[in-house]
C-alpha positions, 0 to 999 in steps of 0.5 A: 789071259794073264798080264804076262800075255800083254808083254809088260815089263817084269817089274810091272808084272811083279808089282801086279802080282804083289797087289794080287792083280792076276788077270786083266779086265776086258778094258785092260785086255783091249786098251793096253796092247793098243796103247803099247803099239803107240796107237791113239785110243778112244775107249768107252768103259763104265766105272769100276772096270779097271780103266785107270790101270788100263792107261797107267800100265801102258804109260809106265811101260812107255817110260820103261821102253824109252828112258830119257832125262827131261825137266818137264813131264813126258806124260799128262793125265787129265781128270775132271775132279780132284778126287779122280786125280787123287785116285789116278795118282794113287794107282800110278804110285802103286803100279810104279812102286818098283820103278824110279818114276816120279809123278806130280799132282796139280789140282784145285783144292790145294795151295797153288803156291806149294804146287808151284814150289813142287814144280821145281823138281823134275818128274815124268808123269803129271796128273792134273785137273784142267782149270788149275793146270791152265792157270799155271800154264798161263802164268808160265810156271810149267812147260808142256813141250816135252809131252809124249803121251796125253790121256784124258779120263772121264771125258764125258764128265768133263763135258758135263761139268763145262770143262770143255773150253779149258781142255781145248785151251790146253790142247791148243798149247800142247805140241802136235806130236804125241800119243793120245787116249780118251776114256769115257763112260759113254762114246755117244753124242756129238760132244764126245766125238768133237772132243775126240776129233780135237785130240786123237789121230785116227784112233782105234775105238774100244767099247767095253761095258757100255754105260747103260749095261748093268753090272752082274756084280751089283744086285739092284733093288727098288724099295717103295716109300710112302713119305720121308719118315718111311724112307728113314725107317727103311734106310735104318733097317738096311744099314743096321742089317748085318750084311751091310758092312759099309754104305754110301748113301746118296742125296741130291742136295747138300742140305738133305745130306747134312740133315740125314746124317744128323738123323742117322747119328741120333739113331746111334748109327756111325755116319758122316757127311761128304759134300763139295763145300769141305776143304780138300784136307777134310774130305780126304780125312773123312774118306780115309776114316771110311776106308779104314772102317771107322765110319760105317755110313758116308752120306754124300752128294754126287761129289762122291759119285766119281773118283772114290777108289774104295773096294769094300763098299757093300751097299750103295743107297739112293736116298734121293733118286738121281735125275739122270740114268748116267748118274745112277750108273756112276753112283752104283759103280761105287760098289761091286768093284774088283770082283766083289759083289755089291748091293744097290738100293733105291728108296723111291717115293711117288714123286720120284717115279718119273726119275725111276722111269728115266733110269730104267729107260737108260738101263733098258731094263726094269729094276726089281722091287723088294720089300722089308717085312713090317715096312711095306709101302702102301704105295706101289708103282701100279697104284701111283700110275693108276692114281695119276690117270684118275687125276688129270691136270687141273688146266687140262680138265678145265679145257676138257670140260669147256670143250664139252659145253661147246 
């Protein structure tokens, strides 16, 4: 199938061709025709599958098919984070470059007064995060009564972040007659179903690349480490290998990310840190330099696990294992994008084996173990498990001894 088979307008087809997008991904093949038919859609698609274009293209086609002058937005695209909102706006701008379509971004991290000033101009598409949009709505700085389409991206992430009440408050303020689509990495669980029930009217359900499905474009490996110093040596060897052109290294805490970045810099490795405390302008500057190849290694907390639209990341390295399987999926989804092959490496100490088990249970498969010559770990999964069996918890051992005396 090609994009021409989806009955898109010639101006969109020309733009797609200029961007070297020739064939739609599975989520695009499934979602675009349904949305162009005016149906509500509940779509499950893992990160990196082209889902942003899957809802941006039918939104643009709707505006082409239904030209209308309006003071306020006709299409609303909600995202959980400002990074993802920025990514969506980038895709909107790319795909609408040959059209007279105006979009507006409303998000935290930017001066609210400036955003209010920008609302003085008419625009068709509003990309927003829930909290900031709700503030402006409550202050009567924006009207949403002209909406014809509402799209919520990464709904599961919104719920994880506790944004459900803000989204429900927004939905209660919207007119009743609009087309809606909800995109999520997973469709499992009552929360997503309740979310869908509030937003969608007899939706068509689409599930492509479930969240626990391993991407064939990402090679995944586990390297065992004996301690922190061993992890650092493994990390240095990985990023200094010629195959590593650009890497995101994930840490669970800001302090760890900062100290690891400083250590990498002492090893003369071009590294910078990215975490949630940076102002938006600084974060954008770092991401831009990384994108341009001026920074080789970006050490990040999970603030970068979603919403980074970077196509040429060769390696994702979990310096700290995430505590949940879905976070692991979102992290490694930063590589292997747009038909590129990527590598995801997790550095695992003995105390992280439980997290590794949770991740593998989520994936429903084992991640293969590899080694670097000269940096082999003394510790292996089998040794750690055997050691755990030989050393029972002190309280349990005491109870067992007491019961024997009786």
